[in-house]
ROPAKOL-821569 format. One record per residue (C-alpha): residue in one letter; z, x, y; residue number from 0. Coordinates in steps of 0.5 Angstrom, whole numbers, plus 2048, in hexadecimal, padded with zeros to 3 digits. Layout:
REM ROPAKOL-821569
<site 'A'; <Z; X; Y>; NUM>
...
This chain:
REM ROPAKOL-821569
<site 'X'; <8F8; 9F9; 80D>; 0>
<site 'X'; <8FF; 9F5; 80B>; 1>
<site 'X'; <901; 9EE; 80C>; 2>
<site 'X'; <901; 9ED; 814>; 3>
<site 'X'; <906; 9E9; 818>; 4>
<site 'X'; <902; 9E4; 81C>; 5>
<site 'X'; <905; 9E5; 823>; 6>
<site 'X'; <906; 9ED; 823>; 7>
<site 'X'; <900; 9EF; 81F>; 8>
<site 'X'; <8FB; 9EA; 822>; 9>
<site 'X'; <8FD; 9EC; 829>; 10>
<site 'X'; <8FC; 9F4; 827>; 11>
<site 'X'; <8F5; 9F2; 824>; 12>
<site 'X'; <8F3; 9EF; 82A>; 13>
<site 'X'; <8F6; 9F5; 82F>; 14>
<site 'X'; <8F1; 9F9; 82A>; 15>
<site 'X'; <8EB; 9F4; 82B>; 16>
<site 'X'; <8E5; 9F6; 82E>; 17>
<site 'X'; <8E1; 9F0; 831>; 18>
<site 'X'; <8D9; 9F1; 831>; 19>
<site 'X'; <8D4; 9EC; 834>; 20>
<site 'X'; <8CD; 9ED; 831>; 21>
<site 'X'; <8C8; 9ED; 837>; 22>
<site 'X'; <8C4; 9E7; 834>; 23>
<site 'X'; <8C4; 9E0; 835>; 24>
<site 'X'; <8C5; 9DC; 82E>; 25>
<site 'X'; <8C4; 9D5; 82B>; 26>
<site 'X'; <8C7; 9D1; 825>; 27>
<site 'X'; <8C1; 9CE; 821>; 28>
<site 'X'; <8C3; 9C8; 81C>; 29>
<site 'X'; <8BD; 9C7; 817>; 30>
<site 'X'; <8BC; 9C2; 812>; 31>
<site 'X'; <8BB; 9C5; 80B>; 32>
<site 'X'; <8B4; 9C3; 80B>; 33>
<site 'X'; <8B3; 9C6; 812>; 34>
<site 'X'; <8B6; 9CD; 810>; 35>
<site 'X'; <8B2; 9CD; 809>; 36>
<site 'X'; <8AC; 9CD; 80D>; 37>
<site 'X'; <8AE; 9D2; 812>; 38>
<site 'X'; <8AF; 9D7; 80C>; 39>
<site 'X'; <8A8; 9D6; 80A>; 40>
<site 'X'; <8A6; 9DA; 810>; 41>
<site 'X'; <8A9; 9E1; 811>; 42>
<site 'X'; <8A7; 9E2; 818>; 43>
<site 'X'; <8AC; 9DC; 81A>; 44>
<site 'X'; <8B2; 9E0; 817>; 45>
<site 'X'; <8B7; 9E4; 81B>; 46>
<site 'X'; <8B6; 9EB; 81D>; 47>
<site 'X'; <8BA; 9EF; 819>; 48>
<site 'X'; <8BC; 9F3; 81F>; 49>
<site 'X'; <8BF; 9EE; 823>; 50>
<site 'X'; <8C6; 9EA; 821>; 51>
<site 'X'; <8C5; 9E3; 81D>; 52>
<site 'X'; <8C9; 9DF; 819>; 53>
<site 'X'; <8C6; 9DA; 813>; 54>
<site 'X'; <8CB; 9D5; 810>; 55>
<site 'X'; <8C8; 9D0; 80B>; 56>
<site 'X'; <8CD; 9CA; 809>; 57>
<site 'X'; <8CC; 9C4; 805>; 58>
<site 'X'; <8CA; 9C0; 80C>; 59>
<site 'X'; <8C6; 9C5; 810>; 60>
<site 'X'; <8C4; 9CC; 811>; 61>
<site 'X'; <8C7; 9CF; 818>; 62>
<site 'X'; <8C3; 9D5; 81B>; 63>
<site 'X'; <8C6; 9D9; 821>; 64>
<site 'X'; <8C0; 9DD; 824>; 65>
<site 'X'; <8BF; 9E1; 82A>; 66>
<site 'X'; <8BB; 9DE; 830>; 67>
<site 'X'; <8B5; 9E3; 82D>; 68>
<site 'X'; <8B5; 9E0; 826>; 69>
<site 'X'; <8B6; 9D9; 828>; 70>
<site 'X'; <8B0; 9D9; 82C>; 71>
<site 'X'; <8AC; 9DC; 826>; 72>
<site 'X'; <8AE; 9D6; 822>; 73>
<site 'X'; <8AF; 9D0; 826>; 74>
<site 'X'; <8A8; 9CE; 826>; 75>
<site 'X'; <8A9; 9CD; 81E>; 76>
<site 'X'; <8B0; 9CA; 81F>; 77>
<site 'X'; <8AF; 9C4; 823>; 78>
<site 'X'; <8B3; 9BF; 820>; 79>
<site 'X'; <8B9; 9C4; 820>; 80>
<site 'X'; <8C0; 9C3; 824>; 81>
<site 'X'; <8C0; 9C8; 829>; 82>
<site 'X'; <8C6; 9CB; 82D>; 83>
<site 'X'; <8C5; 9D1; 832>; 84>
<site 'X'; <8C8; 9D5; 837>; 85>
<site 'X'; <8CD; 9D8; 833>; 86>
<site 'X'; <8CF; 9E0; 834>; 87>
<site 'X'; <8D1; 9E3; 82D>; 88>
<site 'X'; <8D8; 9E6; 82E>; 89>
<site 'X'; <8DA; 9EB; 829>; 90>
<site 'X'; <8E2; 9ED; 828>; 91>
<site 'X'; <8E1; 9F4; 826>; 92>
<site 'X'; <8E7; 9F5; 821>; 93>
<site 'X'; <8E6; 9F6; 81A>; 94>
<site 'X'; <8EB; 9F1; 817>; 95>
<site 'X'; <8ED; 9F0; 810>; 96>
<site 'X'; <8ED; 9E9; 80C>; 97>
<site 'X'; <8F5; 9E9; 80C>; 98>
<site 'X'; <8F5; 9E8; 814>; 99>
<site 'X'; <8F8; 9E2; 816>; 100>
<site 'X'; <8F7; 9DF; 81D>; 101>
<site 'X'; <8F3; 9E4; 820>; 102>
<site 'X'; <8ED; 9DF; 822>; 103>
<site 'X'; <8F2; 9D9; 823>; 104>
<site 'X'; <8F5; 9DD; 828>; 105>
<site 'X'; <8EE; 9DF; 82C>; 106>
<site 'X'; <8EC; 9D8; 82B>; 107>
<site 'X'; <8F3; 9D5; 82E>; 108>
<site 'X'; <8F2; 9DA; 834>; 109>
<site 'X'; <8EB; 9D7; 835>; 110>
<site 'X'; <8ED; 9D0; 834>; 111>
<site 'X'; <8F3; 9D1; 839>; 112>
<site 'X'; <8ED; 9D3; 83E>; 113>
<site 'X'; <8E9; 9CD; 83C>; 114>
<site 'X'; <8E4; 9D1; 839>; 115>
<site 'X'; <8E0; 9CE; 833>; 116>
<site 'X'; <8DE; 9D3; 82E>; 117>
<site 'X'; <8DB; 9D4; 827>; 118>
<site 'X'; <8DE; 9D9; 822>; 119>
<site 'X'; <8DA; 9DD; 81D>; 120>
<site 'X'; <8DD; 9E1; 818>; 121>
<site 'X'; <8D9; 9E7; 815>; 122>
<site 'X'; <8DC; 9EB; 810>; 123>
<site 'X'; <8E1; 9F0; 814>; 124>
<site 'X'; <8E0; 9ED; 81B>; 125>
<site 'X'; <8E0; 9E6; 81F>; 126>
<site 'X'; <8DB; 9E4; 824>; 127>
<site 'X'; <8DB; 9DE; 829>; 128>
<site 'X'; <8D6; 9DA; 82C>; 129>
<site 'X'; <8D7; 9D9; 833>; 130>
<site 'X'; <8D3; 9D5; 838>; 131>
<site 'X'; <8D0; 9DA; 83E>; 132>
<site 'X'; <8D4; 9D6; 843>; 133>
<site 'X'; <8DA; 9D7; 840>; 134>
<site 'X'; <8D9; 9DE; 83E>; 135>
<site 'X'; <8DD; 9E1; 845>; 136>
<site 'X'; <8E3; 9DD; 844>; 137>
<site 'X'; <8E3; 9DE; 83D>; 138>
<site 'X'; <8E3; 9E6; 83E>; 139>
<site 'X'; <8E8; 9E5; 844>; 140>
<site 'X'; <8ED; 9E1; 83F>; 141>
<site 'X'; <8EC; 9E6; 839>; 142>
<site 'X'; <8ED; 9EC; 83D>; 143>
<site 'X'; <8F5; 9EC; 83E>; 144>
<site 'X'; <8F5; 9EC; 836>; 145>
<site 'X'; <8F0; 9F1; 834>; 146>
<site 'X'; <8EF; 9F8; 834>; 147>
<site 'X'; <8E8; 9F8; 837>; 148>
<site 'X'; <8E2; 9F4; 83A>; 149>
<site 'X'; <8DB; 9F6; 839>; 150>
């Protein structure tokens, strides 16, 4: 893919985007490194390989994104975790190259103008958003004029 111009090409990418909402409710969990290490010792507490999940370990904490089923399995062993729940995982289903500039900025701008807070997650080729369940209907409504399909 060649260099992209922001205004024209981002708008075109949005028009080709299929927005998918995962059926499950999701939780963001913040753990101390010591607590994460304890969880690793028990493989029964690991996320299911069949469900979407995210793990990010940085120098300050370990962050997990888990669906409700995996969180219920793990929560008894992560009592000191910081937890924020009630999210829906929204996938912006278009494969993006790493030279695309402004795509996620445009999506989050549209949502911000509607007063919707999001968490943006990037996988290798697709972007995802965490949107609170209470805001999901509004988010889909404000995105619908810009994207190709809502699922």
